[in-house]
N, C-alpha and C positions, 0 to 999 in steps of 0.2 A: 501494499500498500503505501503510493504517496504521499506525503500531505505539502501543500504550498505552506508558502510562508505567512499568511494569513493563518491557516488551522497550527502550524508553529507555536506562532506569538499568542494563537488563543490557550494549546494545551499547555503552553509553558507559563504563561497566567493562569489557569488552574491552578496549574501544579503549586508555583510557588503561593498564591492562596489557599491553599487545602496547606500547606508547609506553615505559611504565618500561622494557620489560624489553630494548629496543632503547637506551636513554637509557642503562640501566644497563652492558649488553654495550661499548658504546661507551666509556664512562668505565674498565671497567675493560682494556679493549686503549691508552688511554690514561696508564692508569696503571704497564702494563707499559712500553708503550712511555717515559713517563717514569723510571722505573726503572732502565733497560737504559741509558738517556743518562746517566744519574744515573753508573752506573756504570762507563761509555767514558770520561766525564770523568774521573773518579777513576782509571784505568789509562794516561789520557794525551793522552785524544783519538780524536775516531772518524778523523780525518782521517790522524794518527801511525799507528796501529793499521794503516788500510787502506794506507798507505802501507807497510807493509812486505815488501819483497821475499825475504828467507829468512830462515830464525833456524835457527841450528845449537846443539847443547849437546851437552854429554858428563855423565852420572849416575851417581852409585856409589847403592848400596842394597841391600836384602836382601827378599826373598818366601820367607813363611812356605809351605810345603812341607805345605798345610790336605790336599793328595789324599793326601800319602806319609806324616806325621807316625806318631810312634809313640802320641801322644797326641792326640785330635778336642779337646782343650780347651787344650793347650799346657801348656809350651812346646812351639814346631814346629821340627821339622828342617828349616835356613835352605839357604835360595841365595842365595850373596852374586855381585851383579848387578853389571855397569860395562853402560850402556847408553849410546848414543850414536844421536843421532835429525839429520837432515839433511833441511830442508822447501826445498824452491824454491816458495814461493806462488804468483813470477806466472810461474815453467814448470807449478803444478801437479803437480810431480816430487817424491819422496820417499823415505828410506831409514831403516830401523829396524835398528838394531844389537844383538846380546844376545851379551853374555859371563857366563857360568852357573859357580858353582861350588859343589859340596855339600862343601866340604874336612874329611876329607882321603878324599873318597869316587869324585867324579867332575867332570868338569867339561864343557859342552859349549858353541858358537856359532852361532849364525843372525843372518840379515840375507835382511830383504826391500826390492825397491825399486822402483817403480811409478812408470811414465813413460812415455807418452802412449800410456795408453789401454792399455798393455801390463805384465807384474810378471814376477819373475824372486826365486827365491830359494837360497838357498844353509843348509845346516847346516856348514857350516865348511871345505867342500871346493869343488869347484867350482860356478857360478851352473847354474841349471837351471830352464822356463820354468816361472810361478807359475802360481795358478789364479785367476779372476774376485773370488774371495771378498776375496783378497789387497790388490788395488783398492779393493776395498770400504772395508776395513778401513783402509786408510791415508785415504782421504777423511776417513772418522768420524774417525779421531786429526787429519789437519790442520785437518777441524770444530771441533772440541772443546777444541785447545791452547789452554791460557791465552790469548796472542796473540791469539788467532780467536774464542774460545767468545762474549764479549757480540757482535762483531758479525753470532757465526750466529744468536746470537737476535736481532737487531733486523730482520735480515734473513727469519725467520722469519714466514711468512705466519698462523700460528695462537699465537704471544704474547702467552700471559698470567701475569696477578698473580694469584697463588693467596693462599692464607691467610696470614698471614704467620706465623712460630713462632720456636722460640729454637733454637739450636745452639751450643754449647759456650759456653753460659749469657751466650750476645747475641743480643736482638732480631736477626730475619733477615726479610730481604723474600725472596718466594720465586716466580720463574720461569720460566714453565712452557710449552716449546714440542716441537715432534716432528723425527726426524731417523731417517731411512730408516723411517719408520713406527713409531717408538719415542718411549715420552715422556724428554724431557732436562726435569730442574729444576734450576736456578741458587740458590740460597743467598746473599743477597745480606747483608752486616754493613751493618745497618740504621743504622749510625755512620758507618761508612768508604766502605760504599756497594759495597766491591771484594768478587769473591767470598771466599767461604766455603767453599763446595764446592758439587761437582755430582752429580749418579747420573744416568747413563744405565743402561739395561736393553736394547740392540739389541745388533745382531749383533758391536758391539766386545767387550759384558760378554760373548761366549758362546763364546768363544777357550779355548784352551790346556783342564786341568780344567775350565772351567766349561760345557764345550761338552757336560757327560755329566749337568748336571744339568738342572735344569726353569726356572722362571723364578730369572731372576737379577738382580739392582739392584748394579751397580759405584756406589760413594761414595768418590769421591777430593776431599779437602781437599787446602784448597792454605795453606801457609805460610812463613815466612822467605820474605816480600817484599822485595822490592831495586828499586832507584832503578835502572834499565838507560842504556843509551846510545837519546840521543834523547830523554830523561824520558819511557818509558815504563817499566810498576812491572808486575814480572812475580813470580809464587810460585818460590822456589828449591825448594824442599818437597813433595812430594806425597805423601800418605800415603793409600793405598789400601783399601776395605774390599770385599767381596764374600758379598752377603747378611746384614749386618753381623759378618762375621769377617774378624782382620784379616789382608789378603794381601800386600802392600806397601809400603814404603815409599822415596821415591827423594829426593837430594840434589842438586844441580846442579852442577856441580864448574866448568863452563867454560860461557860463554853466548856465542854472536855474533850480533849483528842486522846485516841485510845486508853481512855479511862475503860474497865470492865462493863459490862452493861448488866442490864438488871436481867437475868435469865428467865426469873418467872414470869416478866412482862412481856419476854418476847417469844413465850412458846405458849403455842396454839394446842388449848386442850382435844383429845383423842374423840370426844361425842361434838366439838365443835367441827375440828376435822373431818366425822363421819358426814355432818350436813352441809356440806361444803359444796355446792353445784358448779362447777368449772363451764359448762357451756351455758350458763343462764346470762339472759341479756340484760342488759344496763335499763335503767328507768329511761322512757325516752317520752318528753313531756308532749312529743307530736304526736303520741300516743295513747296517752293517758284516754281512759272510761270515760263516757258521760255518765253523771250522776252519781248514783251510788244504792245498789243493789237493796241495800240492808235501808236503803232510807224509800219508799216509792215516791215519782211524782202521783201531786196531787194539785186539785183547781181550787185554790185559796179565793179565790170571787170568780163569778163566772165570765170565764175566759179570758182569766189571769190565771196559767200556768208554770206553777214553781219547782224547776227541778233540782230538787237538794244533792249535795255531793260535799267532797271538800271544797267547790266554786261555787256557790247557787247561783241559776242562771233560771231566769224567770220570761215568758211567753206572755203577752200584752195584744187579743185579739179585738182589731177595734174593724169599721166597718168597711175599712181601703187598704187593711193587709194587716202586718203583725208586726209588732215592735218586740224585739231583742234589749230583755236588761243583762248588761254587761259579755263581753268578750274576753274570757278566759283563758291563760294561760299557755295559749300554740294557737298555729294557724292550722292542725292538725284536730286540736279541740275544739277552734270555732266551725270546721266542716262540719265536725258531727253536731255539733248544736244548731247548724243553717238545713242540716239534713232531717233534722228531729225538727223541726219547724214546719219543715216542705210536708215531711209525713204526716203532722197532726193536721194540718191546716191545707190539702194538697192543692187549691184551688185561691189563696192565697198569695200575693208577695211579700216578702219579708220589707215593709216599707221603712226602718229605720233599726237603726243600733246605736242605744245609749250607756256610755260609758262613762262610772258616776267620778272615777277618781286617778290620781295620776299613780298608783301603786300598782306591779308591776300583775300582779293574780286581774287585772279588771280589764290591763290593756294588753296584753300580752299576745291574744286572740284575735288584736283587730285588721291586722293586714289581708286576711282572709274574709270579711264583709270590702274591705276595701278593694281586693281582688274580685267581687262580687258586683262591684257596683252599689254596694247597699250604701246611703247614706248614714255620717257617725251624727249623733247628736255629744256634744262633748263641751267641759267646763272651758271659757277660752284662754284660763290663765294655762291651763294642760295642751296646748295648740304645739309648743315647742317641742316638746317630750313624743307628743304623737308623731309628729315631722321626724324627730329622729329616729322611731319604731319603723317607722312605715320608710324612711328611704335608709334602712340599714341596707348592710349587704349582705346575702345568702347565696354564697356562693358554694358554699360548704355542703348545705343543707337547702337545698331550694324547694320553697314553696311555690302556692299557685302566682302569688304576687310577683315572685321573680323570676318564674316564666312567661309572664303575661305582664307586665307593668302597667299599672294606670295609676291618675289622680286621684285622690280620696273631696268627697265632696260630705266639705263639714258645714257644720251647721252647729256656730260656736252662742253657750249659752252665757248670758253675762249679767241675763238678771229671768224672772220667773217668765218662765215660756209653755205654755201649751202644744200640745200636740194628742190631735185624732179629737173625734166629737163622739159625743151618744157616752152609753154609762160607762165606757173605760177610756173617756179622755182622761190625760194626766197630764199632770203638772210638773215640769224640771225647775228644779229650784237651787240658784248658789246655798252652800252651809253656812261659806263667809266664815266658820271659823277661826282660831285661832293654831291649833294645830289641825280643823279639820278644812283649810282655805283652798286646799285643791280637792276639796267634791264635791257632789251635788245630792241631793233626796231628789224622789219623783214620789207624786203625792196624788191618789185618789179621789177625788169629792167625792164622787158617789157610794164608793166604799168603805171611807174614813180611815184607810190602807196607807201605809207608809211605807217605803222605802228607803230604807236609812243611810248606804253607800256602804263605806266601812270603819267607821272613826272609831269603834270599839269592840270588841267581842264580849261570849259569853262563857265564863268558865264554867267547869264541870261541877262547882260546889254551889253556883246561881247566882254565882255572884257579877259585877261587868268590867271588864280588863279596857280604858279606864276611867274613872271615875269623869278626871275635865271632856274630856270628848263626848260624853252619856250629856253633858249639861248642854255644851254646845247644840248637840242635837235638838234638845226642848228649846233650848235658846232662842235654835233656828223655825223650829216650829212654829214658838210662842209671836214669836218678829213677823212669820206670815199668817198670821190669824188661822191655820189650819187646825183642824178637830181632829185626830188618828184618833181610833178605835183599837187598833192592833198594827203592828211594826213589824219588817224581817229585816234581811240584810243581805252581805255576802257569805256571812258565817254565821246567821243564826236565821231560826226559821219563824215561820209567822207568833205575834208573842205580845201579851195585852200591852198596851201602851202605860199603863199603870204600873208596870213593872220598874221603868224607867225612875220613875220620882220615886219608888222603894230603895232603889238602890242610892241615888245621891243622897237622901236622907242617911241611910246607912255613913257614907260615904265624910258628910258634915259632923258623924258623932267620932270619929277618931283621929289619929294623927295617918296624916298619908306622908311617906312612905312610913309602913312599921318598922324600918330596919334589917325586916328578915333578911334582905338581901344583900345584905354588910358583912 
């Protein structure tokens, strides 16, 4: 075969282009390796880091309740945290325990243990078998802890040097690799070579509140660096952001490297091992079941259908369509709500959905209603948080709106708004309380029935959590000259209205809080 000069030039050009690409890729890989090794040396050296057998620490800090706060932009309701982690790298075992308190309202405790490919968990009481996801999260936490992060990057086959950037006004070298199929980015201080921050988008970034969002990036900033045992440098403060929002801050109070671990705490009993199901599926809010089989759906007034469950939902039958009260938990849950409304009222359109609060149980499923073109009635103050949720990226777990984008049809409520006519007409009214300023109540005048959103809940002993917001709801009812005989809420079934005055009287007769949380 004879090549023309032009063909030779093209062939050489392609050859040189491919060669340059390969050389460039190799240079980038070498650059990543060089940067990681520089960082490891700055942290104490590869030999020292790989030799670490155990790390135990206790930290104090706080978490902003982004999911439950009175104001989406802060100040936030605060969880005060005490966290204890016990990591046995040599044995592949880990304990993670969290004590949380929202003073003066409530406190909680949780512990998870991973050992030998089995997990167990506790909510403050006896341990029970965990789920496989617990093991994955524990292993991710071990791989991304500051004492292992750079080694994880060094061992990753796909580590790359990305474009340098500036963070905290300091030039940063950026290293990227994947863990569990999700990207990890480490920002290395160009002067000290120590990690400034880390971004992660995988399973560990989708726990708790973030399980209900779409694509999530957790950014952890490292600061208050400490020369620790054996000449290893570790950050004593970690500050975490979720999708750019201030999530939590922890400061380590006690750090132990290579001290003996508590064998009893890291040992999973045989009976729990026997109950562990390695193939169990993790909880998925998109597949949460509508309602609660133990609490039947009921008609609490003619044409008003109440579906009790972890998140109560209600259908209101009006002459020209169905109004849905609340869009809880997830797009998948709302899809079930819509399907159930169409099944119960086959010849009626869904004319509106009312979301009465900025809290995530009320809005996490709003995207499905947007995708179906259903008008949204919401408090005017909540438009920003709703838009943030509607505009959120969902590439990792696309829902109907991600597949077929469309803009929402908002009806923003700033004063009493009447929806519908006839016996089931309803009035949407901002509560305007101090704590409940982002919530609305819905009143059914013909039935003397009030839906009170979610400013408080009823406890197992019959008392109400918490009295301040009970008064805010009763004050709003008095302000609007409403005359409810019964009320119901997101977490409270139909209840006599007179119960609330009893709750207020009881609260006024004692000191609150009573000190039991302290």
